[in-house]
TORDO-241893 format. One record per residue (C-alpha): residue in three letters; chain; x, z, y. Coordinates in pm, 1 decimal. Example, Ala and Ser with C-alpha at 12.3 -4.5 7.8 and 13.67 -1.06 7.14 Angstrom:
TORDO-241893
<aa=ALA | ch=A | u=1230.0 | w=780.0 | v=-450.0> .
<aa=SER | ch=A | u=1367.0 | w=714.0 | v=-106.0> .
end
This chain:
TORDO-241893
<aa=MET | ch=A | u=-1905.9 | w=1393.3 | v=-363.5> .
<aa=LYS | ch=A | u=-1859.8 | w=1151.3 | v=-76.7> .
<aa=GLN | ch=A | u=-1533.9 | w=959.2 | v=-70.0> .
<aa=ASN | ch=A | u=-1326.3 | w=947.9 | v=245.8> .
<aa=ILE | ch=A | u=-1217.8 | w=622.5 | v=409.7> .
<aa=LEU | ch=A | u=-984.0 | w=569.3 | v=703.4> .
<aa=LEU | ch=A | u=-1070.2 | w=260.4 | v=910.1> .
<aa=VAL | ch=A | u=-817.0 | w=139.6 | v=1168.6> .
<aa=GLU | ch=A | u=-977.4 | w=-134.1 | v=1380.1> .
<aa=ASP | ch=A | u=-930.3 | w=-192.2 | v=1754.1> .
<aa=GLU | ch=A | u=-1248.3 | w=-395.5 | v=1806.5> .
<aa=LYS | ch=A | u=-1499.3 | w=-118.2 | v=1869.0> .
<aa=LYS | ch=A | u=-1807.5 | w=-325.1 | v=1785.6> .
<aa=ILE | ch=A | u=-1664.0 | w=-420.1 | v=1444.4> .
<aa=ALA | ch=A | u=-1543.2 | w=-64.2 | v=1381.5> .
<aa=ASP | ch=A | u=-1883.6 | w=83.9 | v=1468.5> .
<aa=THR | ch=A | u=-2065.7 | w=-167.7 | v=1246.7> .
<aa=LEU | ch=A | u=-1837.4 | w=-102.1 | v=949.9> .
<aa=GLN | ch=A | u=-1850.7 | w=273.9 | v=997.0> .
<aa=SER | ch=A | u=-2229.3 | w=269.7 | v=1011.8> .
<aa=GLY | ch=A | u=-2261.5 | w=47.8 | v=703.7> .
<aa=LEU | ch=A | u=-2014.3 | w=253.4 | v=500.1> .
<aa=ASN | ch=A | u=-2181.2 | w=578.9 | v=603.9> .
<aa=GLU | ch=A | u=-2511.0 | w=438.3 | v=480.0> .
<aa=ASN | ch=A | u=-2340.9 | w=370.6 | v=146.3> .
<aa=ASN | ch=A | u=-2235.7 | w=734.2 | v=108.1> .
<aa=TYR | ch=A | u=-1877.5 | w=716.9 | v=241.1> .
<aa=ASN | ch=A | u=-1725.2 | w=945.2 | v=504.3> .
<aa=VAL | ch=A | u=-1544.1 | w=718.9 | v=751.5> .
<aa=SER | ch=A | u=-1280.1 | w=821.7 | v=1005.3> .
<aa=VAL | ch=A | u=-1207.7 | w=556.7 | v=1270.6> .
<aa=ALA | ch=A | u=-889.3 | w=494.3 | v=1467.9> .
<aa=TYR | ch=A | u=-860.5 | w=221.2 | v=1731.3> .
<aa=ASP | ch=A | u=-480.6 | w=184.8 | v=1727.2> .
<aa=GLY | ch=A | u=-195.9 | w=223.3 | v=1481.1> .
<aa=LEU | ch=A | u=-54.9 | w=550.0 | v=1615.9> .
<aa=ASP | ch=A | u=-392.6 | w=722.1 | v=1599.6> .
<aa=GLY | ch=A | u=-438.5 | w=579.7 | v=1250.5> .
<aa=GLU | ch=A | u=-104.6 | w=725.5 | v=1142.1> .
<aa=ARG | ch=A | u=-198.8 | w=1063.8 | v=1291.6> .
<aa=LEU | ch=A | u=-529.1 | w=1072.1 | v=1101.7> .
<aa=PHE | ch=A | u=-357.9 | w=964.7 | v=779.1> .
<aa=ARG | ch=A | u=-98.6 | w=1243.5 | v=803.3> .
<aa=HIS | ch=A | u=-357.5 | w=1513.7 | v=872.7> .
<aa=ASN | ch=A | u=-627.6 | w=1417.2 | v=621.3> .
<aa=THR | ch=A | u=-672.7 | w=1297.4 | v=264.1> .
<aa=TYR | ch=A | u=-835.3 | w=959.2 | v=207.7> .
<aa=ASP | ch=A | u=-960.3 | w=776.7 | v=-100.6> .
<aa=LEU | ch=A | u=-906.5 | w=435.5 | v=61.6> .
<aa=ILE | ch=A | u=-766.9 | w=291.9 | v=385.2> .
<aa=ILE | ch=A | u=-879.1 | w=-21.5 | v=571.5> .
<aa=LEU | ch=A | u=-633.7 | w=-164.8 | v=825.2> .
<aa=ASP | ch=A | u=-684.2 | w=-446.9 | v=1069.1> .
<aa=ILE | ch=A | u=-351.8 | w=-625.7 | v=1114.1> .
<aa=ASN | ch=A | u=-370.8 | w=-697.5 | v=1488.0> .
<aa=ILE | ch=A | u=-401.7 | w=-343.9 | v=1626.2> .
<aa=PRO | ch=A | u=-216.6 | w=-186.8 | v=1922.0> .
<aa=SER | ch=A | u=80.2 | w=53.1 | v=1907.2> .
<aa=LEU | ch=A | u=164.2 | w=-2.1 | v=1541.1> .
<aa=ASN | ch=A | u=30.2 | w=-321.0 | v=1386.2> .
<aa=GLY | ch=A | u=-137.2 | w=-315.9 | v=1046.4> .
<aa=TYR | ch=A | u=173.9 | w=-430.8 | v=861.9> .
<aa=GLU | ch=A | u=383.7 | w=-151.2 | v=1013.4> .
<aa=LEU | ch=A | u=118.7 | w=110.7 | v=942.7> .
<aa=CYS | ch=A | u=72.2 | w=-17.2 | v=587.7> .
<aa=LYS | ch=A | u=445.4 | w=27.1 | v=525.4> .
<aa=ILE | ch=A | u=438.9 | w=383.8 | v=660.6> .
<aa=ILE | ch=A | u=134.5 | w=479.0 | v=454.7> .
<aa=ARG | ch=A | u=265.9 | w=325.0 | v=135.8> .
<aa=LYS | ch=A | u=599.4 | w=506.1 | v=169.5> .
<aa=ALA | ch=A | u=418.8 | w=838.1 | v=213.9> .
<aa=ASN | ch=A | u=155.0 | w=775.4 | v=-53.9> .
<aa=PRO | ch=A | u=221.7 | w=521.3 | v=-332.8> .
<aa=TYR | ch=A | u=-130.8 | w=544.0 | v=-473.2> .
<aa=VAL | ch=A | u=-399.6 | w=531.7 | v=-203.1> .
<aa=PRO | ch=A | u=-568.8 | w=186.2 | v=-202.6> .
<aa=ILE | ch=A | u=-510.6 | w=-17.2 | v=114.7> .
<aa=ILE | ch=A | u=-719.7 | w=-314.2 | v=229.6> .
<aa=LEU | ch=A | u=-591.8 | w=-537.0 | v=511.3> .
<aa=LEU | ch=A | u=-836.5 | w=-713.0 | v=744.3> .
<aa=THR | ch=A | u=-720.9 | w=-1017.5 | v=937.1> .
<aa=ALA | ch=A | u=-826.1 | w=-1344.8 | v=1092.6> .
<aa=LEU | ch=A | u=-512.4 | w=-1509.0 | v=947.8> .
<aa=ASN | ch=A | u=-582.6 | w=-1689.7 | v=621.6> .
<aa=PHE | ch=A | u=-229.7 | w=-1804.8 | v=539.1> .
<aa=THR | ch=A | u=-36.0 | w=-1744.9 | v=219.4> .
<aa=ASP | ch=A | u=267.8 | w=-1611.6 | v=409.7> .
<aa=ASN | ch=A | u=54.0 | w=-1345.5 | v=578.0> .
<aa=LYS | ch=A | u=-89.2 | w=-1236.8 | v=245.0> .
<aa=ILE | ch=A | u=256.0 | w=-1221.7 | v=87.6> .
<aa=GLU | ch=A | u=384.1 | w=-1004.8 | v=372.7> .
<aa=GLY | ch=A | u=91.8 | w=-765.7 | v=330.4> .
<aa=PHE | ch=A | u=130.1 | w=-740.1 | v=-46.3> .
<aa=ASP | ch=A | u=505.8 | w=-686.4 | v=-17.4> .
<aa=LEU | ch=A | u=441.8 | w=-394.1 | v=216.8> .
<aa=GLY | ch=A | u=210.7 | w=-232.8 | v=-36.4> .
<aa=ALA | ch=A | u=-141.3 | w=-355.9 | v=40.8> .
<aa=ASP | ch=A | u=-380.9 | w=-377.5 | v=-253.9> .
<aa=ASP | ch=A | u=-624.1 | w=-630.8 | v=-112.6> .
<aa=TYR | ch=A | u=-661.7 | w=-871.9 | v=178.8> .
<aa=ILE | ch=A | u=-991.4 | w=-977.8 | v=337.0> .
<aa=VAL | ch=A | u=-1013.8 | w=-1256.7 | v=592.5> .
<aa=LYS | ch=A | u=-1249.7 | w=-1231.7 | v=890.2> .
<aa=PRO | ch=A | u=-1528.8 | w=-1314.5 | v=913.8> .
<aa=PHE | ch=A | u=-1651.6 | w=-1164.3 | v=588.2> .
<aa=GLU | ch=A | u=-1978.3 | w=-1037.7 | v=444.9> .
<aa=PHE | ch=A | u=-2013.7 | w=-660.5 | v=443.3> .
<aa=ARG | ch=A | u=-2124.7 | w=-663.9 | v=80.2> .
<aa=GLU | ch=A | u=-1795.6 | w=-831.8 | v=-14.4> .
<aa=LEU | ch=A | u=-1598.4 | w=-554.7 | v=156.1> .
<aa=LEU | ch=A | u=-1818.8 | w=-295.7 | v=-12.0> .
<aa=ALA | ch=A | u=-1755.9 | w=-450.2 | v=-354.4> .
<aa=ARG | ch=A | u=-1379.1 | w=-453.6 | v=-296.5> .
<aa=ILE | ch=A | u=-1386.6 | w=-88.5 | v=-185.0> .
<aa=LYS | ch=A | u=-1580.5 | w=20.6 | v=-492.5> .
<aa=ALA | ch=A | u=-1350.8 | w=-172.7 | v=-725.9> .
<aa=LEU | ch=A | u=-1027.9 | w=-36.8 | v=-574.4> .
<aa=ILE | ch=A | u=-1146.7 | w=323.8 | v=-570.0> .
<aa=ARG | ch=A | u=-1275.0 | w=295.3 | v=-927.2> .
<aa=ARG | ch=A | u=-947.3 | w=150.8 | v=-1049.5> .
<aa=SER | ch=A | u=-743.0 | w=411.5 | v=-864.6> .
<aa=GLU | ch=A | u=-942.6 | w=683.9 | v=-1039.1> .
<aa=VAL | ch=A | u=-944.6 | w=550.1 | v=-1395.4> .
<aa=LYS | ch=A | u=-629.2 | w=340.9 | v=-1417.5> .
<aa=ALA | ch=A | u=-451.0 | w=431.8 | v=-1739.5> .
<aa=PRO | ch=A | u=-78.6 | w=502.3 | v=-1719.8> .
<aa=LEU | ch=A | u=157.2 | w=237.6 | v=-1848.5> .
<aa=PRO | ch=A | u=361.9 | w=308.2 | v=-2160.4> .
<aa=GLU | ch=A | u=661.1 | w=532.3 | v=-2103.2> .
<aa=GLU | ch=A | u=944.8 | w=288.6 | v=-2173.6> .
<aa=LYS | ch=A | u=1206.9 | w=331.9 | v=-1903.3> .
<aa=VAL | ch=A | u=1409.6 | w=15.0 | v=-1966.7> .
<aa=LEU | ch=A | u=1226.9 | w=-308.3 | v=-2048.3> .
<aa=LYS | ch=A | u=1425.9 | w=-597.1 | v=-2196.6> .
<aa=ILE | ch=A | u=1402.3 | w=-957.0 | v=-2304.5> .
<aa=ALA | ch=A | u=1706.3 | w=-1170.8 | v=-2386.4> .
<aa=ASP | ch=A | u=1972.7 | w=-1069.6 | v=-2128.7> .
<aa=LEU | ch=A | u=1716.5 | w=-948.2 | v=-1871.0> .
<aa=GLU | ch=A | u=1672.7 | w=-573.8 | v=-1813.5> .
<aa=LEU | ch=A | u=1432.9 | w=-384.9 | v=-1585.9> .
<aa=ASN | ch=A | u=1479.6 | w=-12.4 | v=-1526.9> .
<aa=VAL | ch=A | u=1148.4 | w=149.5 | v=-1436.2> .
<aa=ASP | ch=A | u=1307.0 | w=468.6 | v=-1299.9> .
<aa=ASN | ch=A | u=1565.6 | w=331.8 | v=-1058.2> .
<aa=LYS | ch=A | u=1386.2 | w=-0.8 | v=-993.0> .
<aa=GLU | ch=A | u=1696.0 | w=-195.3 | v=-1091.0> .
<aa=VAL | ch=A | u=1682.7 | w=-542.8 | v=-1244.8> .
<aa=LYS | ch=A | u=1979.1 | w=-713.6 | v=-1411.3> .
<aa=ARG | ch=A | u=2033.9 | w=-1044.1 | v=-1585.7> .
<aa=SER | ch=A | u=2356.9 | w=-1102.1 | v=-1774.6> .
<aa=GLY | ch=A | u=2478.1 | w=-781.3 | v=-1612.4> .
<aa=GLN | ch=A | u=2419.1 | w=-920.5 | v=-1263.2> .
<aa=LYS | ch=A | u=2195.8 | w=-716.6 | v=-1030.9> .
<aa=ILE | ch=A | u=1893.3 | w=-901.4 | v=-894.4> .
<aa=SER | ch=A | u=1714.1 | w=-787.8 | v=-577.7> .
<aa=LEU | ch=A | u=1333.3 | w=-801.1 | v=-595.6> .
<aa=THR | ch=A | u=1059.8 | w=-706.0 | v=-351.1> .
<aa=ALA | ch=A | u=815.6 | w=-435.0 | v=-457.9> .
<aa=LYS | ch=A | u=549.3 | w=-685.2 | v=-560.9> .
<aa=GLU | ch=A | u=799.1 | w=-907.4 | v=-744.2> .
<aa=PHE | ch=A | u=914.4 | w=-599.2 | v=-935.5> .
<aa=GLN | ch=A | u=553.0 | w=-511.1 | v=-1028.2> .
<aa=LEU | ch=A | u=488.5 | w=-865.0 | v=-1147.7> .
<aa=LEU | ch=A | u=805.5 | w=-876.1 | v=-1356.6> .
<aa=GLU | ch=A | u=730.0 | w=-534.9 | v=-1508.3> .
<aa=TYR | ch=A | u=381.5 | w=-658.1 | v=-1602.1> .
<aa=LEU | ch=A | u=522.1 | w=-972.4 | v=-1764.1> .
<aa=LEU | ch=A | u=780.9 | w=-770.1 | v=-1954.3> .
<aa=ARG | ch=A | u=517.8 | w=-529.7 | v=-2084.0> .
<aa=ASN | ch=A | u=318.5 | w=-832.9 | v=-2200.5> .
<aa=GLN | ch=A | u=607.7 | w=-1049.6 | v=-2321.7> .
<aa=ASP | ch=A | u=520.4 | w=-1317.8 | v=-2574.6> .
<aa=LYS | ch=A | u=156.3 | w=-1297.7 | v=-2458.1> .
<aa=VAL | ch=A | u=-6.7 | w=-1569.0 | v=-2251.7> .
<aa=VAL | ch=A | u=-145.7 | w=-1420.5 | v=-1928.5> .
<aa=SER | ch=A | u=-363.9 | w=-1603.0 | v=-1676.9> .
<aa=ARG | ch=A | u=-369.8 | w=-1580.9 | v=-1299.9> .
<aa=VAL | ch=A | u=-694.5 | w=-1386.1 | v=-1339.4> .
<aa=ASP | ch=A | u=-512.0 | w=-1133.6 | v=-1560.8> .
<aa=ILE | ch=A | u=-230.2 | w=-1099.5 | v=-1308.4> .
<aa=ALA | ch=A | u=-469.4 | w=-1059.7 | v=-1014.8> .
<aa=LYS | ch=A | u=-663.0 | w=-788.0 | v=-1196.7> .
<aa=ASP | ch=A | u=-369.9 | w=-594.0 | v=-1342.5> .
<aa=VAL | ch=A | u=-96.9 | w=-637.1 | v=-1078.5> .
<aa=TRP | ch=A | u=-291.2 | w=-690.1 | v=-755.7> .
<aa=GLU | ch=A | u=-599.7 | w=-501.9 | v=-883.9> .
<aa=ILE | ch=A | u=-833.0 | w=-749.9 | v=-715.4> .
<aa=ASP | ch=A | u=-1074.2 | w=-1017.5 | v=-829.6> .
<aa=PHE | ch=A | u=-902.6 | w=-1354.5 | v=-845.2> .
<aa=ASP | ch=A | u=-957.9 | w=-1580.5 | v=-544.5> .
<aa=THR | ch=A | u=-954.2 | w=-1940.0 | v=-667.4> .
<aa=GLN | ch=A | u=-866.8 | w=-2058.0 | v=-314.9> .
<aa=THR | ch=A | u=-532.1 | w=-1878.2 | v=-298.7> .
<aa=ASN | ch=A | u=-195.9 | w=-1971.4 | v=-446.1> .
<aa=VAL | ch=A | u=-36.1 | w=-1631.3 | v=-383.0> .
<aa=ILE | ch=A | u=17.8 | w=-1558.3 | v=-754.0> .
<aa=ASP | ch=A | u=180.6 | w=-1897.0 | v=-813.8> .
<aa=VAL | ch=A | u=405.7 | w=-1834.0 | v=-513.5> .
<aa=TYR | ch=A | u=519.8 | w=-1500.4 | v=-655.5> .
<aa=VAL | ch=A | u=580.6 | w=-1649.6 | v=-999.8> .
<aa=ASN | ch=A | u=799.5 | w=-1913.1 | v=-832.5> .
<aa=PHE | ch=A | u=984.1 | w=-1640.0 | v=-639.9> .
<aa=LEU | ch=A | u=1062.1 | w=-1469.9 | v=-971.2> .
<aa=ARG | ch=A | u=1169.0 | w=-1793.7 | v=-1135.1> .
<aa=LYS | ch=A | u=1419.4 | w=-1861.4 | v=-858.1> .
<aa=LYS | ch=A | u=1568.1 | w=-1514.4 | v=-893.1> .
<aa=ILE | ch=A | u=1575.2 | w=-1456.7 | v=-1269.2> .
<aa=ASP | ch=A | u=1563.5 | w=-1806.8 | v=-1420.9> .
<aa=ARG | ch=A | u=1715.7 | w=-2069.3 | v=-1191.1> .
<aa=ASP | ch=A | u=2080.9 | w=-1976.1 | v=-1243.6> .
<aa=PHE | ch=A | u=2047.4 | w=-1844.8 | v=-1598.1> .
<aa=SER | ch=A | u=1976.7 | w=-1963.8 | v=-1949.1> .
<aa=PRO | ch=A | u=1754.9 | w=-1949.5 | v=-2146.2> .
<aa=LYS | ch=A | u=1451.2 | w=-1981.7 | v=-1917.6> .
<aa=LEU | ch=A | u=1210.8 | w=-1689.9 | v=-1957.6> .
<aa=ILE | ch=A | u=902.3 | w=-1751.2 | v=-1737.8> .
<aa=LEU | ch=A | u=719.2 | w=-2043.2 | v=-1893.6> .
<aa=THR | ch=A | u=401.5 | w=-2221.7 | v=-1788.3> .
<aa=HIS | ch=A | u=138.6 | w=-2263.5 | v=-2057.7> .
<aa=VAL | ch=A | u=-143.4 | w=-2517.7 | v=-2022.2> .
<aa=GLY | ch=A | u=-101.1 | w=-2542.1 | v=-1646.8> .
<aa=MET | ch=A | u=-271.3 | w=-2218.3 | v=-1536.7> .
<aa=LEU | ch=A | u=-124.6 | w=-1956.8 | v=-1770.7> .
<aa=TYR | ch=A | u=212.1 | w=-1784.9 | v=-1779.6> .
<aa=ILE | ch=A | u=415.8 | w=-1634.6 | v=-2060.2> .
<aa=LEU | ch=A | u=742.7 | w=-1441.9 | v=-2058.8> .
<aa=LYS | ch=A | u=940.5 | w=-1534.5 | v=-2366.7> .
<aa=VAL | ch=A | u=1273.8 | w=-1681.8 | v=-2463.8> .
<aa=GLU | ch=A | u=1253.0 | w=-2058.3 | v=-2417.8> .
<aa=SER | ch=A | u=1296.3 | w=-2247.3 | v=-2744.0> .
<aa=TYR | ch=A | u=1420.8 | w=-2601.7 | v=-2774.1> .
end
């Protein structure tokens, strides 16, 4: 069965090229040239994956990503952009994007990312059913998305929450940036980006800086471990 993809791209030449290439690779592709039309198609159809250019008219890609993610927590979303800055990637991930591809790119790279995201969305095993995850005086409630340390509520973005949940489920284990990219972002690790390090630092500032003991520790420079710091 062919899988359905929604492509929202305002540059018609790029949209036509991508649609043609994806059709040749056995995907059904619906194309919208602005954000409002993209939202309309999304609300009236079911898609296995969505590709959004960020700089589109009416609703930009960030705004549309937020709308789609609120309506459907599971459909994979890839953002396309000419902006290769960490802040732009962080904004996209915080709004619910699963992957981020910078223009210009090779079509085969996009195709590989599409296949990987759809495959993972289909076979991803559910996480264990614990509702409250704990270490030391830190608690994370999976149901109400609440995080507390020493009884004090801590506000996290969606991606920070996902990262902390992953670390809690793997506490006392050393995890690499490759592990985090694969299991939290569900993408292949890009050695040129520091996005994961940035998010780890965000978490450290929120759950470690004003508390003791420290919980997010660096191991051999490139690996992270959540455990109670020993002296």
